[in-house]
Every structure is written in C-alpha cells, then in structure tokens.
C-alpha positions as CSV (number, residue, x, y, z in Angstrom):
1,M,-251.2,-119.0,78.2
2,N,-252.1,-119.5,82.0
3,V,-252.9,-123.0,80.8
4,L,-249.4,-123.4,79.2
5,L,-247.5,-122.0,82.1
6,W,-249.4,-123.7,85.2
7,G,-251.0,-126.6,83.5
8,V,-248.5,-127.9,81.1
9,L,-245.2,-126.6,81.9
10,P,-244.9,-128.2,85.3
11,Y,-245.2,-131.5,83.8
12,V,-242.6,-130.9,81.1
13,M,-240.1,-129.9,83.9
14,V,-240.7,-133.0,85.7
15,A,-240.3,-135.1,82.6
16,V,-237.2,-133.6,81.9
17,L,-236.0,-133.6,85.5
18,V,-236.7,-137.5,85.7
19,T,-235.5,-138.4,82.1
20,G,-232.4,-136.2,82.3
21,T,-231.4,-137.6,85.7
22,I,-231.5,-141.2,84.5
23,W,-229.6,-140.3,81.2
24,R,-226.9,-138.5,83.4
25,Y,-226.6,-141.6,85.6
26,R,-226.4,-144.1,83.0
27,Y,-224.1,-142.2,80.6
28,D,-222.1,-139.8,82.8
29,K,-221.4,-141.5,86.1
30,F,-218.0,-140.2,86.1
31,G,-219.3,-136.7,85.7
32,W,-221.8,-137.2,88.6
33,T,-219.7,-134.9,91.0
34,T,-219.3,-131.6,92.3
35,R,-215.8,-131.4,90.7
36,S,-214.4,-130.4,94.2
37,S,-212.0,-127.5,94.2
38,E,-211.1,-127.6,97.6
39,L,-207.3,-128.2,96.9
40,H,-207.2,-124.8,95.1
41,E,-208.8,-122.9,97.8
42,S,-210.3,-123.7,101.2
43,R,-210.5,-120.5,103.2
44,L,-213.6,-119.1,101.5
45,L,-215.1,-122.5,100.8
46,R,-215.1,-123.2,104.5
47,I,-217.2,-119.9,105.0
48,G,-219.5,-120.0,102.0
49,S,-220.2,-123.7,101.5
50,P,-221.9,-124.3,105.2
51,M,-223.7,-121.0,104.9
52,F,-225.1,-121.9,101.5
53,H,-226.0,-125.7,102.3
54,F,-227.5,-125.1,105.7
55,G,-229.4,-122.1,104.5
56,L,-230.7,-123.7,101.5
57,L,-231.7,-127.0,103.6
58,V,-234.0,-124.7,105.7
59,V,-235.3,-123.0,102.6
60,V,-236.1,-126.6,101.2
61,I,-237.8,-127.6,104.4
62,G,-239.9,-124.4,104.6
63,H,-241.1,-124.8,100.9
64,V,-242.1,-128.3,101.7
65,I,-244.1,-127.1,104.9
66,G,-245.6,-124.3,103.2
67,L,-246.5,-125.9,99.8
68,V,-247.4,-129.5,101.1
69,I,-249.3,-128.9,104.4
70,P,-252.6,-127.3,103.9
71,E,-253.5,-124.2,106.1
72,S,-256.3,-126.3,107.9
73,W,-253.8,-128.8,109.4
74,T,-251.7,-126.1,110.9
75,T,-254.6,-124.4,112.3
76,A,-256.0,-127.8,113.7
77,I,-252.6,-128.1,115.9
78,G,-253.5,-124.7,117.3
79,L,-250.7,-122.7,115.0
80,S,-252.7,-119.5,113.9
81,E,-252.3,-118.1,110.6
82,P,-250.5,-114.9,111.8
83,A,-248.2,-117.0,114.0
84,Y,-247.6,-119.2,111.1
85,H,-246.4,-116.2,108.9
86,V,-244.2,-114.7,111.5
87,Q,-242.2,-117.8,112.0
88,A,-242.2,-118.2,108.2
89,L,-241.0,-114.7,107.7
90,V,-238.2,-115.1,110.4
91,L,-236.9,-118.4,109.5
92,G,-237.3,-118.0,106.0
93,G,-235.7,-114.5,105.8
94,I,-232.8,-115.7,108.0
95,A,-232.4,-118.9,105.8
96,G,-232.8,-116.9,102.4
97,V,-230.1,-114.2,103.6
98,S,-227.7,-117.0,104.6
99,T,-228.1,-118.9,101.3
100,L,-227.7,-115.6,99.2
101,A,-224.6,-114.8,101.2
102,G,-223.1,-118.3,100.9
103,I,-223.6,-118.4,97.2
104,A,-222.2,-114.8,96.9
105,I,-219.1,-116.2,98.7
106,L,-218.6,-119.1,96.5
107,I,-219.1,-117.2,93.3
108,Y,-216.5,-114.4,94.6
109,R,-214.1,-117.4,95.3
110,R,-214.8,-119.2,91.9
111,R,-214.2,-115.7,90.0
112,T,-211.2,-114.8,91.6
113,T,-209.3,-118.1,92.2
114,G,-207.6,-118.9,88.8
115,P,-207.7,-122.8,88.9
116,V,-211.1,-122.7,90.3
117,F,-212.4,-120.2,87.5
118,S,-210.7,-122.3,84.7
119,A,-212.6,-125.2,85.8
120,T,-215.8,-123.5,85.5
121,T,-218.1,-124.7,82.7
122,R,-220.8,-122.9,80.8
123,N,-223.3,-125.0,82.5
124,D,-221.7,-123.9,85.7
125,K,-222.1,-120.2,84.8
126,L,-225.9,-120.7,83.7
127,M,-226.6,-122.8,86.8
128,Y,-225.3,-120.0,89.0
129,V,-227.3,-117.3,87.2
130,V,-230.4,-119.3,87.6
131,L,-229.7,-120.2,91.1
132,V,-229.1,-116.8,92.4
133,L,-232.3,-115.5,90.8
134,A,-234.2,-118.3,92.3
135,I,-232.7,-117.2,95.7
136,V,-233.5,-113.3,95.1
137,A,-236.9,-113.9,94.0
138,G,-237.7,-116.2,96.9
139,L,-236.4,-113.3,99.3
140,S,-238.7,-110.9,97.6
141,T,-241.7,-112.9,98.0
142,T,-240.9,-113.6,101.8
143,L,-240.6,-109.8,102.3
144,L,-243.7,-109.2,100.3
145,G,-245.4,-111.3,102.7
146,V,-245.1,-108.6,105.2
147,A,-247.3,-106.4,103.4
148,G,-250.3,-108.9,104.0
149,G,-253.3,-109.4,101.6
150,E,-254.6,-112.2,99.9
151,E,-252.4,-111.7,96.8
152,H,-249.1,-112.1,98.9
153,N,-250.6,-115.3,100.9
154,Y,-249.0,-118.2,98.9
155,R,-251.2,-120.7,101.0
156,V,-254.4,-119.7,99.3
157,S,-252.8,-119.5,95.9
158,V,-249.6,-121.2,95.3
159,S,-250.1,-124.1,97.6
160,P,-253.4,-125.3,96.3
161,W,-251.9,-125.3,92.9
162,F,-248.9,-127.3,93.7
163,R,-250.7,-129.8,95.4
164,S,-253.3,-130.2,92.5
165,L,-250.5,-131.0,90.2
166,F,-250.0,-134.4,92.2
167,V,-253.6,-135.5,91.2
168,F,-253.2,-134.3,87.6
169,Q,-255.9,-131.6,87.9
170,P,-253.8,-128.5,88.0
171,D,-255.8,-125.6,89.8
172,I,-254.7,-123.0,87.1
173,D,-257.0,-120.2,88.4
174,A,-255.3,-120.2,91.8
175,M,-251.8,-120.0,90.6
176,A,-252.9,-117.5,87.8
177,G,-254.6,-115.3,90.6
178,S,-251.3,-115.2,92.6
179,S,-249.1,-112.1,92.9
180,L,-246.6,-111.5,89.9
181,A,-243.7,-112.1,92.3
182,F,-244.9,-115.6,93.2
183,R,-245.4,-116.4,89.6
184,I,-241.8,-115.2,88.6
185,H,-240.4,-117.1,91.6
186,T,-242.4,-120.4,90.3
187,L,-241.0,-120.1,86.9
188,I,-237.5,-119.4,87.9
189,G,-237.8,-122.4,90.2
190,M,-239.1,-124.6,87.2
191,A,-236.2,-123.3,85.1
192,L,-233.8,-124.4,87.8
193,F,-235.2,-127.8,88.2
194,T,-235.2,-128.3,84.2
195,I,-231.5,-127.6,84.0
196,W,-230.8,-129.5,87.2
197,P,-229.7,-132.9,85.8
198,F,-227.3,-131.2,83.4
199,T,-225.3,-129.3,86.1
200,R,-223.2,-130.1,89.2
201,L,-226.3,-129.7,91.1
202,V,-227.1,-133.4,90.2
203,H,-224.8,-134.5,93.4
204,A,-227.6,-133.5,95.6
205,F,-229.3,-136.8,94.7
206,S,-226.6,-138.8,95.9
207,A,-226.1,-136.9,99.1
208,P,-223.7,-138.9,101.6
209,V,-226.4,-139.6,104.1
210,G,-224.9,-142.8,105.0
211,Y,-221.9,-140.8,106.3
212,L,-223.9,-139.9,109.4
213,F,-224.5,-143.5,110.4
214,R,-221.3,-145.1,109.4
215,P,-218.9,-146.6,112.1
216,Y,-215.8,-144.6,113.1
217,I,-212.7,-145.2,111.3
218,V,-210.0,-146.3,113.7
219,Y,-206.6,-145.1,113.3
220,R,-203.9,-147.0,115.3
221,S,-200.3,-145.8,115.9
222,R,-197.5,-147.7,114.6
223,S,-194.9,-146.0,117.1
224,G,-192.6,-148.5,118.6
225,G,-193.2,-151.2,116.0
226,P,-190.7,-152.8,113.9
227,A,-191.8,-150.5,110.8
228,A,-191.5,-147.5,112.9
229,G,-187.8,-146.9,112.3
230,P,-186.1,-145.8,109.2
231,P,-185.4,-148.8,106.6
232,R,-182.0,-150.1,106.6
233,R,-179.9,-149.4,103.5
234,G,-178.1,-152.2,101.4
235,W,-178.7,-155.4,100.0
236,D,-180.4,-158.4,101.2
237,R,-178.7,-161.7,101.3
238,V,-179.5,-164.1,99.1
239,G,-182.0,-166.7,100.5
240,S,-182.6,-164.6,103.5
241,S,-185.3,-162.3,104.4
242,E,-183.2,-160.4,106.8
243,P,-181.7,-157.0,105.6
244,R,-178.0,-156.6,105.4
C-alpha cells in the first residue's frame, strides 16, 4: 500500500494533471475561464477574493520553500531550525487562516446569491469540497508543528520524499514514517491536483502576469470637440456631408 500511495500515485497524479491540462486547452479553450460572476455580486467578492488569492499565494510560496529547499541550505545561511519553524508557523498560520476565511466568504456568496449559485456546476462543488479539505488539513499540520517531535517535522519526512520524486527514486519509507496528518494532507493535495484541469482552477495556468508590465491605457477627454455636443436631428442634404 505504501508503494502504491507514495511511489505510484504521485506520478499518476502528474500524468492526469499534464494530459488533462493539454486536453482542456486544445478542446475547451472557451471554457478556460473562471466564469466571472462579478456582475451579479461584487461586495463580498471584493472581500473574499483578495483574502483567498493573496493567502493562497503565501501558502504556495511556503510549500515551495519547505518542500524544495533542504534543511542544510537554510542552516548554512544562518537560519536555525527553531527560527525556521517559528516563521513558518506564524506566516503559514496567518496565510492559512486568510485563505480559509476567503474561501468561506466566496462559498457563502455563491450559495446565497441566486444567479451565482445557478451558474455553479457539479465540478465547482467538488472542487470547493476538496479545496476546503486541503486548506483545513494544511492548517492542522501547521498547528501540529507546535507540538514538535520528529513525526511532525515535515523537513525530515515529507520534503525528502517530495524531492526524491524528481529523480524517480521515491523515498517511500520517509513518507510512510511521517505523521498521519501529513499523509492525509498529501493525499488530499494530490486529489486536488488530479481534478485541477477539469475545474475552474485551470485559470491559474493563464494568470494575467503581463498585466503587471503592460503600459498604461491613456484616456483622453473629448470635451469641447465637435463630437461633444448632442447630434443634430433631421435629414442630410443630398451630396452634402453637412447635417441639416
């Protein structure tokens, strides 16, 4: 079972994620969208969306640092292990709570706003369930880190296993020896990435990064120009461009 979960399943997830994304891009380009519902309701959206997206961004960065960068590297630059875990707990806790609060607001908005709820598909509902479970499981592992102990230190279990996947030599024993909370969080995370291409989450692969670097759009006033006044009523003379 450990070989199946931690040695085979990750590669199955990656295969579904890549092929599903390619299929979605080739055959469902018009569906590659968040299906924005801002026109139906904007007050809750303005609150929940930034909380969710900015919180999730910090969570993703934290996962990349924690899983990809070995413990020896952070120690080499003078960041002790206790200090690392303190900043991970503080930043991860704040980002996790912000992400959870944001998604809670967005789900409440979707459920209580008629037009928005009518546009919610089954895929959306499944995505929200798995996404919330992943966030809650992640927060749980963050809080368990306070207890200390090797079983709650993902840098000696989950991180080595994650890095070993890239060289196609999965460290199954490292992942199997991690705490139950980490294993549950990892399984939910893999489930989320498996359904990713088939939900609105796929829009993350086409984030408008260029928006940050594009030139300003210049708007010029037309006041005082010939088109500023109301149009004249009546017929135009034949052979003349002047209005009557």
